[in-house]
PDB file of N, CA, C and O in Angstrom, chain B, residues numbered from 101:
ATOM      1  N   MET B 101      54.036 104.603 110.730  1.00  0.00           N
ATOM      2  CA  MET B 101      54.387 103.473 110.013  1.00  0.00           C
ATOM      3  C   MET B 101      53.370 102.528 110.213  1.00  0.00           C
ATOM      4  O   MET B 101      52.856 102.631 111.327  1.00  0.00           O
ATOM      5  N   LEU B 102      52.842 101.514 109.402  1.00  0.00           N
ATOM      6  CA  LEU B 102      52.056 100.413 109.690  1.00  0.00           C
ATOM      7  C   LEU B 102      52.867  98.963 109.671  1.00  0.00           C
ATOM      8  O   LEU B 102      53.694  98.626 108.824  1.00  0.00           O
ATOM      9  N   ASN B 103      52.588  98.478 110.392  1.00  0.00           N
ATOM     10  CA  ASN B 103      53.266  96.751 110.498  1.00  0.00           C
ATOM     11  C   ASN B 103      52.199  95.944 111.037  1.00  0.00           C
ATOM     12  O   ASN B 103      51.027  96.261 111.244  1.00  0.00           O
ATOM     13  N   SER B 104      52.887  94.680 111.259  1.00  0.00           N
ATOM     14  CA  SER B 104      51.794  93.848 111.654  1.00  0.00           C
ATOM     15  C   SER B 104      51.110  93.573 113.201  1.00  0.00           C
ATOM     16  O   SER B 104      50.447  92.637 113.648  1.00  0.00           O
ATOM     17  N   GLU B 105      51.605  94.868 113.800  1.00  0.00           N
ATOM     18  CA  GLU B 105      51.228  95.094 115.049  1.00  0.00           C
ATOM     19  C   GLU B 105      49.964  95.928 114.901  1.00  0.00           C
ATOM     20  O   GLU B 105      48.957  95.580 115.517  1.00  0.00           O
ATOM     21  N   THR B 106      49.951  96.972 114.149  1.00  0.00           N
ATOM     22  CA  THR B 106      49.029  97.971 113.975  1.00  0.00           C
ATOM     23  C   THR B 106      47.749  97.661 113.739  1.00  0.00           C
ATOM     24  O   THR B 106      47.270  96.979 112.833  1.00  0.00           O
ATOM     25  N   HIS B 107      47.233  98.222 114.633  1.00  0.00           N
ATOM     26  CA  HIS B 107      45.820  97.513 114.593  1.00  0.00           C
ATOM     27  C   HIS B 107      44.923  98.634 114.016  1.00  0.00           C
ATOM     28  O   HIS B 107      44.797  99.594 114.777  1.00  0.00           O
ATOM     29  N   LEU B 108      44.304  98.713 112.892  1.00  0.00           N
ATOM     30  CA  LEU B 108      43.371  99.583 112.391  1.00  0.00           C
ATOM     31  C   LEU B 108      41.941  99.130 112.150  1.00  0.00           C
ATOM     32  O   LEU B 108      41.665  98.012 111.716  1.00  0.00           O
ATOM     33  N   THR B 109      41.271  99.832 112.381  1.00  0.00           N
ATOM     34  CA  THR B 109      39.465  99.877 111.950  1.00  0.00           C
ATOM     35  C   THR B 109      39.007 100.869 110.663  1.00  0.00           C
ATOM     36  O   THR B 109      38.883 102.087 110.783  1.00  0.00           O
ATOM     37  N   ILE B 110      38.796 100.180 109.503  1.00  0.00           N
ATOM     38  CA  ILE B 110      38.610 100.753 108.635  1.00  0.00           C
ATOM     39  C   ILE B 110      37.257 101.054 108.476  1.00  0.00           C
ATOM     40  O   ILE B 110      36.326 100.258 108.599  1.00  0.00           O
ATOM     41  N   HIS B 111      37.159 102.789 108.068  1.00  0.00           N
ATOM     42  CA  HIS B 111      35.654 103.143 108.403  1.00  0.00           C
ATOM     43  C   HIS B 111      34.804 103.427 107.297  1.00  0.00           C
ATOM     44  O   HIS B 111      33.590 103.614 107.225  1.00  0.00           O
ATOM     45  N   ALA B 112      36.004 103.417 106.185  1.00  0.00           N
ATOM     46  CA  ALA B 112      35.606 103.730 104.703  1.00  0.00           C
ATOM     47  C   ALA B 112      36.490 103.334 103.894  1.00  0.00           C
ATOM     48  O   ALA B 112      37.636 103.142 104.300  1.00  0.00           O
ATOM     49  N   ARG B 113      36.256 103.195 103.009  1.00  0.00           N
ATOM     50  CA  ARG B 113      36.874 103.099 101.329  1.00  0.00           C
ATOM     51  C   ARG B 113      36.511 103.319  99.876  1.00  0.00           C
ATOM     52  O   ARG B 113      35.430 102.907  99.456  1.00  0.00           O
ATOM     53  N   ALA B 114      37.202 103.827  99.243  1.00  0.00           N
ATOM     54  CA  ALA B 114      36.632 104.401  97.832  1.00  0.00           C
ATOM     55  C   ALA B 114      37.678 104.075  96.942  1.00  0.00           C
ATOM     56  O   ALA B 114      38.831 104.377  97.248  1.00  0.00           O
ATOM     57  N   PRO B 115      37.459 103.570  96.012  1.00  0.00           N
ATOM     58  CA  PRO B 115      38.497 103.341  94.958  1.00  0.00           C
ATOM     59  C   PRO B 115      38.621 104.923  94.008  1.00  0.00           C
ATOM     60  O   PRO B 115      37.617 105.521  93.620  1.00  0.00           O
ATOM     61  N   ILE B 116      39.720 105.296  93.813  1.00  0.00           N
ATOM     62  CA  ILE B 116      40.444 105.948  93.299  1.00  0.00           C
ATOM     63  C   ILE B 116      41.512 105.619  92.022  1.00  0.00           C
ATOM     64  O   ILE B 116      41.956 104.473  91.966  1.00  0.00           O
ATOM     65  N   THR B 117      41.862 106.438  91.170  1.00  0.00           N
ATOM     66  CA  THR B 117      42.718 106.796  90.303  1.00  0.00           C
ATOM     67  C   THR B 117      43.810 107.899  90.146  1.00  0.00           C
ATOM     68  O   THR B 117      43.355 109.037  90.029  1.00  0.00           O
ATOM     69  N   LEU B 118      44.717 107.814  90.130  1.00  0.00           N
ATOM     70  CA  LEU B 118      45.746 108.781  90.387  1.00  0.00           C
ATOM     71  C   LEU B 118      46.899 107.962  89.375  1.00  0.00           C
ATOM     72  O   LEU B 118      47.280 106.791  89.383  1.00  0.00           O
ATOM     73  N   ALA B 119      47.299 109.248  88.424  1.00  0.00           N
ATOM     74  CA  ALA B 119      48.337 108.995  87.085  1.00  0.00           C
ATOM     75  C   ALA B 119      48.024 107.658  86.797  1.00  0.00           C
ATOM     76  O   ALA B 119      49.018 106.935  86.875  1.00  0.00           O
ATOM     77  N   GLY B 120      46.832 106.990  86.446  1.00  0.00           N
ATOM     78  CA  GLY B 120      46.476 105.980  85.596  1.00  0.00           C
ATOM     79  C   GLY B 120      46.177 104.665  86.732  1.00  0.00           C
ATOM     80  O   GLY B 120      45.554 103.698  86.292  1.00  0.00           O
ATOM     81  N   ILE B 121      46.555 104.652  87.950  1.00  0.00           N
ATOM     82  CA  ILE B 121      47.253 103.711  88.762  1.00  0.00           C
ATOM     83  C   ILE B 121      46.066 103.552  89.758  1.00  0.00           C
ATOM     84  O   ILE B 121      45.949 104.506  90.527  1.00  0.00           O
ATOM     85  N   PRO B 122      45.045 102.416  89.926  1.00  0.00           N
ATOM     86  CA  PRO B 122      44.084 102.037  90.937  1.00  0.00           C
ATOM     87  C   PRO B 122      44.288 102.006  91.851  1.00  0.00           C
ATOM     88  O   PRO B 122      44.898 100.976  92.136  1.00  0.00           O
ATOM     89  N   LEU B 123      44.015 103.000  93.107  1.00  0.00           N
ATOM     90  CA  LEU B 123      43.894 102.993  94.651  1.00  0.00           C
ATOM     91  C   LEU B 123      43.029 102.848  94.910  1.00  0.00           C
ATOM     92  O   LEU B 123      42.140 102.357  94.215  1.00  0.00           O
ATOM     93  N   GLU B 124      42.950 103.237  96.064  1.00  0.00           N
ATOM     94  CA  GLU B 124      41.903 103.679  97.402  1.00  0.00           C
ATOM     95  C   GLU B 124      42.324 104.641  98.182  1.00  0.00           C
ATOM     96  O   GLU B 124      43.481 104.844  98.550  1.00  0.00           O
ATOM     97  N   LEU B 125      41.228 105.325  98.471  1.00  0.00           N
ATOM     98  CA  LEU B 125      41.037 106.146  99.298  1.00  0.00           C
ATOM     99  C   LEU B 125      40.765 105.486 100.749  1.00  0.00           C
ATOM    100  O   LEU B 125      39.850 104.665 100.698  1.00  0.00           O
ATOM    101  N   VAL B 126      41.370 105.656 102.101  1.00  0.00           N
ATOM    102  CA  VAL B 126      40.734 105.050 103.271  1.00  0.00           C
ATOM    103  C   VAL B 126      40.851 105.785 104.536  1.00  0.00           C
ATOM    104  O   VAL B 126      41.871 106.345 104.935  1.00  0.00           O
ATOM    105  N   LEU B 127      39.569 105.727 105.207  1.00  0.00           N
ATOM    106  CA  LEU B 127      39.597 106.494 106.153  1.00  0.00           C
ATOM    107  C   LEU B 127      39.802 105.485 107.363  1.00  0.00           C
ATOM    108  O   LEU B 127      38.981 104.568 107.401  1.00  0.00           O
ATOM    109  N   ALA B 128      40.797 105.513 108.387  1.00  0.00           N
ATOM    110  CA  ALA B 128      40.476 104.561 109.321  1.00  0.00           C
ATOM    111  C   ALA B 128      41.036 105.491 110.817  1.00  0.00           C
ATOM    112  O   ALA B 128      41.298 106.684 110.966  1.00  0.00           O
ATOM    113  N   GLU B 129      41.066 104.088 111.957  1.00  0.00           N
ATOM    114  CA  GLU B 129      40.877 104.537 113.026  1.00  0.00           C
ATOM    115  C   GLU B 129      42.389 103.709 113.529  1.00  0.00           C
ATOM    116  O   GLU B 129      42.604 102.540 113.209  1.00  0.00           O
ATOM    117  N   ARG B 130      43.270 104.463 114.283  1.00  0.00           N
ATOM    118  CA  ARG B 130      44.454 103.576 114.809  1.00  0.00           C
ATOM    119  C   ARG B 130      44.086 104.195 116.503  1.00  0.00           C
ATOM    120  O   ARG B 130      44.493 105.298 116.868  1.00  0.00           O
ATOM    121  N   PRO B 131      43.232 103.237 117.440  1.00  0.00           N
ATOM    122  CA  PRO B 131      43.161 103.464 118.800  1.00  0.00           C
ATOM    123  C   PRO B 131      44.289 103.869 119.635  1.00  0.00           C
ATOM    124  O   PRO B 131      44.105 104.701 120.523  1.00  0.00           O
ATOM    125  N   GLN B 132      45.441 103.356 119.430  1.00  0.00           N
ATOM    126  CA  GLN B 132      46.780 103.601 120.133  1.00  0.00           C
ATOM    127  C   GLN B 132      47.360 105.236 119.853  1.00  0.00           C
ATOM    128  O   GLN B 132      48.179 105.745 120.618  1.00  0.00           O
ATOM    129  N   ALA B 133      46.937 105.791 118.930  1.00  0.00           N
ATOM    130  CA  ALA B 133      47.834 106.797 118.106  1.00  0.00           C
ATOM    131  C   ALA B 133      47.074 108.123 119.116  1.00  0.00           C
ATOM    132  O   ALA B 133      46.034 107.960 119.755  1.00  0.00           O
ATOM    133  N   PRO B 134      47.734 109.193 119.075  1.00  0.00           N
ATOM    134  CA  PRO B 134      47.354 110.626 119.557  1.00  0.00           C
ATOM    135  C   PRO B 134      46.392 111.414 118.723  1.00  0.00           C
ATOM    136  O   PRO B 134      45.690 112.357 119.089  1.00  0.00           O
ATOM    137  N   LYS B 135      46.486 110.833 117.469  1.00  0.00           N
ATOM    138  CA  LYS B 135      45.516 111.699 116.592  1.00  0.00           C
ATOM    139  C   LYS B 135      45.231 110.425 115.813  1.00  0.00           C
ATOM    140  O   LYS B 135      46.052 109.922 115.047  1.00  0.00           O
ATOM    141  N   ARG B 136      43.842 109.857 116.087  1.00  0.00           N
ATOM    142  CA  ARG B 136      43.597 108.588 115.665  1.00  0.00           C
ATOM    143  C   ARG B 136      43.221 108.141 114.725  1.00  0.00           C
ATOM    144  O   ARG B 136      43.398 106.994 114.315  1.00  0.00           O
ATOM    145  N   PHE B 137      42.408 109.344 114.057  1.00  0.00           N
ATOM    146  CA  PHE B 137      41.656 109.076 112.796  1.00  0.00           C
ATOM    147  C   PHE B 137      42.829 109.752 111.804  1.00  0.00           C
ATOM    148  O   PHE B 137      43.559 110.730 111.959  1.00  0.00           O
ATOM    149  N   VAL B 138      42.679 108.805 110.737  1.00  0.00           N
ATOM    150  CA  VAL B 138      43.682 109.094 109.617  1.00  0.00           C
ATOM    151  C   VAL B 138      43.029 108.830 107.833  1.00  0.00           C
ATOM    152  O   VAL B 138      42.331 107.817 107.776  1.00  0.00           O
ATOM    153  N   THR B 139      43.123 109.327 106.931  1.00  0.00           N
ATOM    154  CA  THR B 139      42.690 109.288 105.703  1.00  0.00           C
ATOM    155  C   THR B 139      43.960 109.181 104.734  1.00  0.00           C
ATOM    156  O   THR B 139      44.709 110.097 104.395  1.00  0.00           O
ATOM    157  N   TRP B 140      44.000 108.095 104.444  1.00  0.00           N
ATOM    158  CA  TRP B 140      45.385 107.410 103.392  1.00  0.00           C
ATOM    159  C   TRP B 140      45.161 107.448 101.973  1.00  0.00           C
ATOM    160  O   TRP B 140      44.013 107.864 101.819  1.00  0.00           O
ATOM    161  N   VAL B 141      45.540 107.285 101.190  1.00  0.00           N
ATOM    162  CA  VAL B 141      45.736 107.108  99.977  1.00  0.00           C
ATOM    163  C   VAL B 141      46.415 105.511 100.213  1.00  0.00           C
ATOM    164  O   VAL B 141      47.397 105.317 100.929  1.00  0.00           O
ATOM    165  N   HIS B 142      45.694 104.443  99.475  1.00  0.00           N
ATOM    166  CA  HIS B 142      46.402 103.156  99.630  1.00  0.00           C
ATOM    167  C   HIS B 142      46.494 102.417  98.272  1.00  0.00           C
ATOM    168  O   HIS B 142      45.725 102.723  97.360  1.00  0.00           O
ATOM    169  N   ASN B 143      47.571 101.296  98.107  1.00  0.00           N
ATOM    170  CA  ASN B 143      47.703 101.311  97.017  1.00  0.00           C
ATOM    171  C   ASN B 143      47.816  99.586  97.069  1.00  0.00           C
ATOM    172  O   ASN B 143      48.913  99.029  97.075  1.00  0.00           O
ATOM    173  N   PRO B 144      46.651  98.910  97.101  1.00  0.00           N
ATOM    174  CA  PRO B 144      46.244  97.518  97.482  1.00  0.00           C
ATOM    175  C   PRO B 144      47.441  96.704  96.789  1.00  0.00           C
ATOM    176  O   PRO B 144      48.093  95.869  97.416  1.00  0.00           O
ATOM    177  N   ARG B 145      47.710  97.066  95.235  1.00  0.00           N
ATOM    178  CA  ARG B 145      48.588  96.065  94.872  1.00  0.00           C
ATOM    179  C   ARG B 145      49.952  96.139  95.631  1.00  0.00           C
ATOM    180  O   ARG B 145      50.710  95.254  95.236  1.00  0.00           O
ATOM    181  N   THR B 146      50.392  96.793  96.429  1.00  0.00           N
ATOM    182  CA  THR B 146      52.055  96.726  96.773  1.00  0.00           C
ATOM    183  C   THR B 146      51.163  96.894  98.582  1.00  0.00           C
ATOM    184  O   THR B 146      51.877  96.425  99.469  1.00  0.00           O
ATOM    185  N   GLY B 147      50.195  97.306  98.942  1.00  0.00           N
ATOM    186  CA  GLY B 147      50.072  97.553 100.232  1.00  0.00           C
ATOM    187  C   GLY B 147      50.297  98.638 101.026  1.00  0.00           C
ATOM    188  O   GLY B 147      49.843  98.803 102.159  1.00  0.00           O
ATOM    189  N   ASP B 148      51.337  99.720 100.125  1.00  0.00           N
ATOM    190  CA  ASP B 148      51.605 101.243 100.938  1.00  0.00           C
ATOM    191  C   ASP B 148      50.273 101.780 101.319  1.00  0.00           C
ATOM    192  O   ASP B 148      49.183 101.493 100.823  1.00  0.00           O
ATOM    193  N   TYR B 149      50.500 102.476 102.131  1.00  0.00           N
ATOM    194  CA  TYR B 149      49.761 103.586 102.872  1.00  0.00           C
ATOM    195  C   TYR B 149      50.774 104.913 102.329  1.00  0.00           C
ATOM    196  O   TYR B 149      52.001 104.888 102.231  1.00  0.00           O
ATOM    197  N   ALA B 150      49.909 105.985 102.035  1.00  0.00           N
ATOM    198  CA  ALA B 150      50.717 107.091 101.552  1.00  0.00           C
ATOM    199  C   ALA B 150      49.984 108.587 101.572  1.00  0.00           C
ATOM    200  O   ALA B 150      48.810 108.723 101.228  1.00  0.00           O
ATOM    201  N   TRP B 151      50.605 109.409 101.904  1.00  0.00           N
ATOM    202  CA  TRP B 151      49.829 110.855 101.878  1.00  0.00           C
ATOM    203  C   TRP B 151      48.886 110.880 103.215  1.00  0.00           C
ATOM    204  O   TRP B 151      47.753 111.068 102.773  1.00  0.00           O
ATOM    205  N   GLY B 152      48.821 110.789 104.504  1.00  0.00           N
ATOM    206  CA  GLY B 152      48.205 110.723 105.407  1.00  0.00           C
ATOM    207  C   GLY B 152      48.033 112.052 105.927  1.00  0.00           C
ATOM    208  O   GLY B 152      48.895 112.920 106.067  1.00  0.00           O
ATOM    209  N   HIS B 153      46.220 112.119 106.324  1.00  0.00           N
ATOM    210  CA  HIS B 153      46.089 113.276 107.086  1.00  0.00           C
ATOM    211  C   HIS B 153      45.421 113.031 108.349  1.00  0.00           C
ATOM    212  O   HIS B 153      44.331 112.465 108.433  1.00  0.00           O
ATOM    213  N   TYR B 154      46.092 113.466 109.322  1.00  0.00           N
ATOM    214  CA  TYR B 154      45.630 112.640 110.815  1.00  0.00           C
ATOM    215  C   TYR B 154      44.470 114.021 111.452  1.00  0.00           C
ATOM    216  O   TYR B 154      44.444 115.237 111.261  1.00  0.00           O
ATOM    217  N   PHE B 155      43.768 113.237 112.117  1.00  0.00           N
ATOM    218  CA  PHE B 155      42.680 114.035 113.227  1.00  0.00           C
ATOM    219  C   PHE B 155      42.642 113.253 114.411  1.00  0.00           C
ATOM    220  O   PHE B 155      43.161 112.168 114.672  1.00  0.00           O
ATOM    221  N   GLU B 156      41.939 114.003 115.063  1.00  0.00           N
ATOM    222  CA  GLU B 156      41.335 114.141 116.351  1.00  0.00           C
ATOM    223  C   GLU B 156      40.161 113.394 116.976  1.00  0.00           C
ATOM    224  O   GLU B 156      39.980 112.872 118.076  1.00  0.00           O
ATOM    225  N   THR B 157      39.340 113.551 115.730  1.00  0.00           N
ATOM    226  CA  THR B 157      37.702 113.407 115.565  1.00  0.00           C
ATOM    227  C   THR B 157      37.481 112.770 114.368  1.00  0.00           C
ATOM    228  O   THR B 157      37.957 113.108 113.285  1.00  0.00           O
ATOM    229  N   LEU B 158      36.657 111.723 114.612  1.00  0.00           N
ATOM    230  CA  LEU B 158      36.013 111.171 113.544  1.00  0.00           C
ATOM    231  C   LEU B 158      35.259 112.285 112.538  1.00  0.00           C
ATOM    232  O   LEU B 158      35.988 112.469 111.563  1.00  0.00           O
ATOM    233  N   ASP B 159      34.443 112.818 112.488  1.00  0.00           N
ATOM    234  CA  ASP B 159      33.885 114.216 111.999  1.00  0.00           C
ATOM    235  C   ASP B 159      35.083 114.412 111.152  1.00  0.00           C
ATOM    236  O   ASP B 159      35.320 113.746 110.144  1.00  0.00           O
ATOM    237  N   ASP B 160      35.818 115.358 111.615  1.00  0.00           N
ATOM    238  CA  ASP B 160      36.810 115.863 110.880  1.00  0.00           C
ATOM    239  C   ASP B 160      37.739 114.848 109.898  1.00  0.00           C
ATOM    240  O   ASP B 160      38.352 115.258 108.912  1.00  0.00           O
ATOM    241  N   ALA B 161      37.724 113.419 110.364  1.00  0.00           N
ATOM    242  CA  ALA B 161      38.391 112.803 109.066  1.00  0.00           C
ATOM    243  C   ALA B 161      37.250 112.832 107.992  1.00  0.00           C
ATOM    244  O   ALA B 161      37.432 113.429 106.931  1.00  0.00           O
ATOM    245  N   ARG B 162      36.025 112.159 108.279  1.00  0.00           N
ATOM    246  CA  ARG B 162      35.270 112.058 107.544  1.00  0.00           C
ATOM    247  C   ARG B 162      34.964 113.435 106.649  1.00  0.00           C
ATOM    248  O   ARG B 162      34.457 113.283 105.537  1.00  0.00           O
ATOM    249  N   GLN B 163      35.235 114.623 107.076  1.00  0.00           N
ATOM    250  CA  GLN B 163      34.658 115.615 106.219  1.00  0.00           C
ATOM    251  C   GLN B 163      36.025 115.798 104.941  1.00  0.00           C
ATOM    252  O   GLN B 163      35.855 116.192 103.787  1.00  0.00           O
ATOM    253  N   ASP B 164      37.604 115.300 105.697  1.00  0.00           N
ATOM    254  CA  ASP B 164      38.722 115.238 104.945  1.00  0.00           C
ATOM    255  C   ASP B 164      38.537 114.418 103.603  1.00  0.00           C
ATOM    256  O   ASP B 164      38.759 114.669 102.418  1.00  0.00           O
ATOM    257  N   PHE B 165      38.060 113.385 104.261  1.00  0.00           N
ATOM    258  CA  PHE B 165      37.669 111.954 103.213  1.00  0.00           C
ATOM    259  C   PHE B 165      36.925 112.408 102.168  1.00  0.00           C
ATOM    260  O   PHE B 165      37.218 112.231 100.985  1.00  0.00           O
ATOM    261  N   ALA B 166      35.775 113.109 102.657  1.00  0.00           N
ATOM    262  CA  ALA B 166      34.869 113.845 101.504  1.00  0.00           C
ATOM    263  C   ALA B 166      35.641 114.705 100.155  1.00  0.00           C
ATOM    264  O   ALA B 166      35.663 114.473  98.946  1.00  0.00           O
ATOM    265  N   GLU B 167      36.198 115.712 100.942  1.00  0.00           N
ATOM    266  CA  GLU B 167      37.085 116.503 100.063  1.00  0.00           C
ATOM    267  C   GLU B 167      37.991 115.953  99.349  1.00  0.00           C
ATOM    268  O   GLU B 167      38.231 116.228  98.173  1.00  0.00           O
ATOM    269  N   ARG B 168      38.510 115.196  99.981  1.00  0.00           N
ATOM    270  CA  ARG B 168      39.325 114.561  99.183  1.00  0.00           C
ATOM    271  C   ARG B 168      38.884 113.755  98.041  1.00  0.00           C
ATOM    272  O   ARG B 168      39.073 114.181  96.901  1.00  0.00           O
ATOM    273  N   LEU B 169      38.172 112.347  98.299  1.00  0.00           N
ATOM    274  CA  LEU B 169      37.436 112.161  97.405  1.00  0.00           C
ATOM    275  C   LEU B 169      36.851 112.912  96.322  1.00  0.00           C
ATOM    276  O   LEU B 169      36.844 112.365  95.219  1.00  0.00           O
ATOM    277  N   ALA B 170      36.377 114.024  96.433  1.00  0.00           N
ATOM    278  CA  ALA B 170      35.928 114.846  95.344  1.00  0.00           C
ATOM    279  C   ALA B 170      37.558 115.259  94.356  1.00  0.00           C
ATOM    280  O   ALA B 170      37.733 115.116  93.146  1.00  0.00           O
ATOM    281  N   ASN B 171      38.416 115.719  95.263  1.00  0.00           N
ATOM    282  CA  ASN B 171      39.564 115.959  94.339  1.00  0.00           C
ATOM    283  C   ASN B 171      39.991 114.726  93.436  1.00  0.00           C
ATOM    284  O   ASN B 171      40.760 114.940  92.498  1.00  0.00           O
ATOM    285  N   TYR B 172      39.603 113.661  93.640  1.00  0.00           N
ATOM    286  CA  TYR B 172      39.880 112.702  92.434  1.00  0.00           C
ATOM    287  C   TYR B 172      38.996 112.128  91.570  1.00  0.00           C
ATOM    288  O   TYR B 172      39.225 111.120  90.902  1.00  0.00           O
ATOM    289  N   VAL B 173      37.686 112.953  91.580  1.00  0.00           N
ATOM    290  CA  VAL B 173      37.020 112.496  90.800  1.00  0.00           C
ATOM    291  C   VAL B 173      37.024 113.241  89.612  1.00  0.00           C
ATOM    292  O   VAL B 173      36.345 112.877  88.652  1.00  0.00           O
TER     293      VAL B 173
END
């Protein structure tokens, strides 16, 4: 869960569309989390983050980001 005290570093963002809704795919880092790297689908309109995939390494998260992005094209 994200809240006002959650610190994120965004490494990448890419626009996607799902069911006609403009969203973005995000690759982020959460320094205090056990698996600190994550890819999420983010709804900029609502601020919601969903469908997180969590990783221990940035390289694994980058690979997942690329694979997920390819699935939305």
